[in-house]
MARPA-104555 format. One record per residue: x, y, z of N, C-alpha, C in turn. Coordinates in steps of 0.2 Angstrom, whole numbers, plus 5000, padded with zeros to 4 digits. Each point is the difference from the previous one (the first is absolute). Example, Ala and Ser with C-alpha at 12.3 -4.5 7.8 and 13.67 -1.06 7.14 Angstrom:
<atoms>
ATOM    nu    nv    nw   cau   cav   caw    cu    cv    cw
ATOM  5066  4972  5039  4996  5006  5000  5004  5006  5000
ATOM  4998  5005  4996  5004  5006  5001  4996  5005  5003
</atoms>
This chain:
<atoms>
ATOM    nu    nv    nw   cau   cav   caw    cu    cv    cw
ATOM  5426  4885  4666  4997  4999  4994  4997  4993  4999
ATOM  4996  4998  5005  4997  4993  5000  4996  4999  4994
ATOM  5001  4995  4997  4995  4997  4995  5001  5004  4993
ATOM  5004  5004  4999  5000  5004  4994  5005  4997  4995
ATOM  4996  4996  4995  5004  4997  4995  5005  5005  4996
ATOM  4998  5006  5000  5004  5005  4996  5007  5001  5003
ATOM  5000  4998  5006  5007  5001  5004  5004  4993  5000
ATOM  4998  4995  4997  5003  4993  5000  5007  5001  4997
ATOM  5005  4997  5003  5007  4999  4998  5000  4996  4994
ATOM  5003  5002  4995  5000  4996  4994  5005  4995  5000
ATOM  5005  5000  5005  5005  4994  5001  4998  4996  5006
ATOM  4993  5000  5001  4998  4996  5007  5001  4993  4999
ATOM  5002  4997  4995  5001  4992  5000  5007  4999  5001
ATOM  5004  5005  5001  5007  4999  5002  5001  5001  5007
ATOM  5006  4999  5003  5001  5000  5007  4998  5007  5003
ATOM  4996  5000  5005  4998  5006  5003  5002  5001  5007
ATOM  5004  5005  5001  5003  5001  5007  4994  5002  5005
ATOM  4997  4996  5004  4995  5002  5005  5002  4999  5007
ATOM  5002  4994  5001  5002  4999  5007  5008  5001  5001
ATOM  5003  4997  5004  5007  5001  5001  5004  4996  4995
ATOM  4997  4996  4996  5003  4996  4995  4995  5000  4994
ATOM  5003  4999  4994  4996  5000  4994  4994  4996  5000
ATOM  4995  5002  4997  4994  4996  5000  4998  4998  4993
ATOM  5001  4994  4998  4998  4998  4993  4993  4998  5000
ATOM  4997  4999  4994  4993  4998  5000  5000  4992  5002
ATOM  5005  4997  4998  5001  4993  5003  5000  4999  5007
ATOM  5004  5004  5003  5001  5000  5008  4993  5002  5003
ATOM  4997  5005  4997  4993  5002  5003  4995  4995  4999
ATOM  5000  4997  4994  4995  4994  5000  5001  4994  5004
ATOM  5007  4999  5001  5001  4994  5004  5000  5001  5008
ATOM  5002  5006  5002  5000  5001  5007  4995  5004  5003
ATOM  4997  5004  4996  4995  5005  5002  4993  4998  4998
ATOM  4999  4999  4994  4993  4998  4998  4998  4993  5002
ATOM  5005  4996  5000  4999  4993  5001  4996  4998  5007
ATOM  5001  5005  5005  4997  4999  5006  4994  5004  5002
ATOM  5001  5006  5004  4994  5003  5002  4996  5003  4995
ATOM  5003  5002  4994  4995  5003  4995  5000  4996  4994
ATOM  4999  4994  5001  5000  4995  4995  4995  5001  4995
ATOM  5001  4998  4994  4995  5001  4995  5000  5007  4997
ATOM  5006  5003  5001  5001  5007  4996  5006  5000  4997
ATOM  5000  5003  4994  5006  4999  4996  5003  5008  4999
ATOM  5006  5001  5001  5003  5006  4999  5001  5002  4993
ATOM  4998  5006  4998  5001  5002  4993  5004  5006  4999
ATOM  5001  5004  5005  5005  5006  5000  4999  5005  5005
ATOM  5004  5005  5000  5001  5005  5005  4995  5006  4998
ATOM  4996  5002  5004  4996  5006  4999  5003  5006  5003
ATOM  5003  5000  5006  5003  5006  5003  5003  4998  5006
ATOM  5005  5005  5002  5003  4999  5007  4999  5007  5004
ATOM  4999  4999  5006  4999  5005  5005  5004  4999  5006
ATOM  4999  5004  5005  5003  5000  5006  4998  4994  5004
ATOM  4994  4997  4999  4998  4994  5004  5001  4994  4996
ATOM  5003  5000  4994  5001  4994  4997  4999  5000  4992
ATOM  4999  4994  4997  4999  5000  4993  4994  4997  4999
ATOM  4996  5002  4994  4994  4998  4998  5001  4996  4994
ATOM  4997  4994  4999  5001  4996  4995  4993  4999  4996
ATOM  5000  4999  4994  4994  4997  4997  5000  4993  5000
ATOM  4995  4996  5001  5000  4993  5001  4993  4998  4997
ATOM  5000  4993  4998  4994  4997  4998  4997  4995  5005
ATOM  4994  5001  5003  4997  4995  5004  4998  4994  4996
ATOM  5003  4995  5000  4999  4995  4995  4993  4996  5001
ATOM  4998  5000  5006  4994  4996  5002  4994  5004  4996
ATOM  5000  5007  5000  4995  5004  4997  5002  5003  4993
ATOM  5006  4999  4998  5002  5003  4994  5000  5008  5000
ATOM  5001  5003  5006  5000  5007  5000  5006  5003  5002
ATOM  5002  5006  4997  5006  5003  5003  4999  5004  5007
ATOM  5005  5000  5004  5000  5003  5006  5006  5004  5001
ATOM  5001  5004  5005  5006  5003  5002  5002  4997  5007
ATOM  5006  4999  5000  5003  4997  5007  5005  5005  5002
ATOM  4999  5003  5006  5005  5005  5003  5004  4996  5005
ATOM  5007  5000  4999  5004  4996  5004  5005  5005  5004
ATOM  5000  4999  5007  5004  5004  5004  5007  4997  5001
ATOM  5005  5003  4999  5007  4997  5001  5001  4998  5007
ATOM  5003  4994  5001  5001  4997  5006  5004  5005  5005
ATOM  5004  5004  4998  5004  5005  5004  4995  5005  5004
ATOM  4995  5002  4996  4995  5004  5003  4995  4996  5005
ATOM  4999  4994  4998  4995  4996  5004  5003  4999  5007
ATOM  5006  5000  5001  5003  4999  5006  4999  5006  5005
ATOM  4998  5006  4997  4998  5006  5004  4993  5000  5001
ATOM  4998  4999  5007  4993  4999  5002  4995  5006  4997
ATOM  5003  5006  5000  4996  5006  4997  4998  4999  4993
ATOM  5004  4998  4996  4999  4999  4993  4995  4994  4999
ATOM  5002  4994  5003  4995  4994  5000  4993  5002  5002
ATOM  4999  5004  5005  4994  5002  5003  4996  5004  4994
ATOM  5004  5005  4997  4997  5004  4995  4998  4996  4994
ATOM  5004  4995  4998  4998  4996  4994  4994  4996  5002
ATOM  4999  4997  5006  4995  4996  5001  4993  5004  5001
ATOM  5001  5006  5003  4995  5005  5001  4997  5002  4993
ATOM  5004  5001  4995  4998  5001  4993  4996  4995  4997
ATOM  5002  4994  5001  4996  4994  4997  4993  4999  5004
ATOM  5000  5000  5006  4994  4999  5004  4995  5006  5000
ATOM  5003  5006  5000  4995  5005  5000  4997  5001  4993
ATOM  5004  4999  4995  4997  5001  4993  4995  4994  4999
ATOM  5001  4994  5002  4996  4995  4999  4993  5000  5004
ATOM  5000  5003  5006  4995  5001  5004  4995  5005  4998
ATOM  5002  5005  4996  4996  5006  4998  4995  4997  4995
ATOM  5003  4997  4995  4995  4997  4995  4996  5005  4995
ATOM  5004  5005  4998  4996  5005  4995  5003  5000  4994
ATOM  4996  5001  4994  5003  4999  4994  5005  5006  4998
ATOM  5000  5005  5004  5005  5005  4999  5007  4999  5004
ATOM  5001  4994  5003  5006  4999  5003  5003  4993  4997
ATOM  5006  5000  4999  5003  4994  4997  4999  4994  5005
ATOM  4997  4995  4997  4999  4994  5004  5006  4996  5001
ATOM  5001  4998  5007  5005  4995  5002  4997  4994  5001
ATOM  5003  4994  4997  4996  4994  5000  5004  4995  5004
ATOM  5007  5001  5002  5003  4995  5004  5006  5004  5003
ATOM  5003  4997  5005  5005  5002  5004  5004  4994  5003
ATOM  5006  5000  5000  5004  4995  5003  5008  5001  5000
ATOM  5003  4995  5001  5008  5000  5000  5002  4995  4996
ATOM  5005  5001  4995  5003  4995  4996  5004  4995  5004
ATOM  5002  4995  4997  5004  4995  5004  5007  5002  5001
ATOM  5002  5006  4997  5007  5003  5002  4999  5006  5004
ATOM  4994  5001  5003  4999  5006  5005  4998  5006  4998
ATOM  4999  5001  4993  4997  5007  4998  4993  5000  5000
ATOM  4997  5005  5004  4993  5001  5000  4997  5002  4993
ATOM  4994  4998  4998  4997  5002  4994  4993  5001  5001
ATOM  4997  5004  4995  4993  5001  5000  4998  4999  4993
ATOM  4994  4998  4998  4998  4999  4994  4994  5004  4999
ATOM  4999  5004  4994  4995  5005  4999  4998  5000  4993
ATOM  4994  5003  4999  4998  5000  4993  5005  5004  4996
ATOM  5000  4998  4994  5005  5004  4995  4996  5005  4997
ATOM  5002  5006  5001  4997  5006  4997  5004  5003  4994
ATOM  4996  5000  4995  5003  5003  4993  4999  5007  5000
ATOM  5005  5004  4999  4999  5007  5000  5007  5004  5002
ATOM  4999  5006  5003  5006  5003  5002  4998  5004  5006
ATOM  5005  5002  5004  4998  5003  5006  4999  5008  4999
ATOM  4996  5003  5004  4998  5007  4999  5007  5004  5000
ATOM  5005  4998  5003  5006  5004  5000  5003  4999  4993
ATOM  5000  4994  4997  5003  5000  4993  4996  5004  4995
ATOM  4993  4999  5001  4996  5004  4996  5001  5008  5000
ATOM  5001  5002  5006  5001  5007  5001  5006  5003  4997
ATOM  5005  4995  4999  5006  5002  4997  4999  5002  4993
ATOM  4995  4998  4997  4998  5001  4993  4996  5007  4999
ATOM  4998  5003  5006  4997  5006  5000  4993  4999  5004
ATOM  4997  5006  5000  4994  5000  5005  4994  4996  4997
ATOM  4996  4997  5004  4994  4996  4998  4995  5005  4998
ATOM  4995  4998  4995  4995  5004  4998  4995  5000  5006
ATOM  4996  5005  5001  4996  5001  5005  4995  4994  5002
ATOM  4997  4998  4994  4995  4994  5001  5004  4994  5003
ATOM  5006  4999  4999  5004  4994  5003  5002  5002  5007
ATOM  5001  5006  5002  5002  5002  5006  4994  4999  5005
ATOM  4994  5002  4997  4994  4999  5004  4998  4992  5001
ATOM  5001  4996  4994  4998  4993  5001  5005  4996  5004
ATOM  5007  5001  4999  5005  4997  5005  4999  5002  5007
ATOM  4999  5007  5001  5000  5002  5007  4994  4997  5003
ATOM  4994  5000  4997  4994  4997  5003  5002  4992  5002
ATOM  5003  4997  4995  5001  4993  5001  5005  4999  5006
ATOM  5005  5004  5001  5005  4999  5006  4996  5002  5006
ATOM  4996  5005  5000  4996  5002  5006  4995  4995  5002
ATOM  4997  4996  4995  4996  4994  5002  5004  4995  5003
ATOM  5006  4998  4998  5004  4995  5003  5002  5002  5007
ATOM  5002  5007  5000  5002  5002  5007  4994  5000  5005
ATOM  4994  5001  4997  4994  5000  5004  4999  4993  5003
ATOM  5001  4995  4995  4999  4993  5002  5005  4998  5006
ATOM  5006  5002  4999  5005  4999  5005  4998  5003  5007
ATOM  4998  5007  5000  4998  5003  5006  4994  4997  5003
ATOM  4995  4998  4996  4994  4996  5003  5002  4994  5004
ATOM  5006  4997  4999  5003  4995  5004  5005  5002  5005
ATOM  5001  5007  5001  5004  5002  5005  5007  5001  4998
ATOM  5002  5000  4993  5007  4999  4998  5002  5007  4996
ATOM  5005  5003  5002  5003  5006  4997  5006  4998  4996
ATOM  5000  5001  4993  5005  4998  4996  5007  5003  5002
ATOM  5001  5007  5001  5006  5003  5002  5006  5001  4995
ATOM  4999  4997  4994  5005  5001  4995  4997  5002  4993
ATOM  4995  5004  5000  4997  5001  4994  5004  5005  4996
ATOM  5002  4998  4994  5004  5004  4995  4999  4997  4993
ATOM  5002  5004  4995  4999  4997  4993  5003  4993  4999
ATOM  5006  4999  5003  5003  4993  4999  4996  4994  5003
ATOM  4995  5002  5004  4996  4994  5003  4993  5000  4997
ATOM  4999  5003  4995  4994  5000  4996  5001  4997  4993
ATOM  4997  4995  4998  5001  4997  4994  4994  5001  4995
ATOM  5002  5003  4994  4994  5001  4995  5000  4994  4996
ATOM  4994  4997  5000  4999  4994  4996  4994  5002  4995
ATOM  4998  4995  4995  4994  5001  4996  4994  5001  5004
ATOM  5000  4996  5006  4994  5001  5004  4999  5006  5004
ATOM  5006  5003  5001  5000  5006  5004  5006  5000  5005
ATOM  5000  5005  5005  5005  5000  5005  5000  4995  5005
ATOM  5006  4997  5002  5000  4995  5005  5005  5003  5005
ATOM  4999  4999  5007  5004  5002  5005  5005  4995  5002
ATOM  5006  5001  5001  5005  4995  5001  5004  5002  5007
ATOM  5003  4995  5003  5005  5001  5005  4997  5002  5007
ATOM  4997  4995  5003  4998  5002  5007  5005  4998  5005
ATOM  5006  5000  4999  5005  4999  5005  5001  5004  5005
ATOM  4998  5007  5000  5000  5004  5005  4993  5002  5003
ATOM  4995  4996  4998  4993  5001  5003  5000  4998  5007
ATOM  4996  5004  5003  4999  4999  5008  4992  5001  5001
ATOM  4998  4997  5006  4993  5001  5002  4999  5008  5001
ATOM  4995  5002  4998  4998  5007  5001  4995  5002  5006
ATOM  5002  5005  5003  4995  5002  5006  4994  5003  4997
ATOM  4994  4998  5002  4994  5003  4998  4998  4998  4993
ATOM  5003  4995  4997  4998  4998  4994  4996  4993  5000
ATOM  4996  4998  4995  4997  4994  5000  4992  5001  5000
ATOM  4997  4994  5000  4993  5000  5000  4996  5004  4995
</atoms>
């Protein structure tokens, strides 16, 4: 549920259990934001998933909101999960298509938690939207074409997403955006 303000935790200014210890906003600002992702201010929790927690933050230098995905340090100790996390950031940033959520930074906090910074997307996932009922035909065509264009951009660069599902498609005012390239792999016969 990356970037969906509608999923923001109302109690996000209180202690939020993310790592193996409680994470307060003060702790985050002092030990996490103060170093590798300096000039960003934590504003709340957007969502939690298998690969970590996504926060809404403000990039102070530009005054814009961003989403920060933080991988728990216990997962970061397992090479397969760390590799997937890095692959997600690098792959999404290299494709550079308007239909793919843009990743703008990747790093590790001073306390060892890997993070990536991405554009904040306002809207809801296709999975959440489908819980409300079927989409009208015109929206199915519009969003389907946008996802197909994003996948085509990835395929032109030889990348296969491998995890296309409603939860990895974000519906925004601008249209559909594809998320989560953590399982992406180079594809045989793709590109060019």
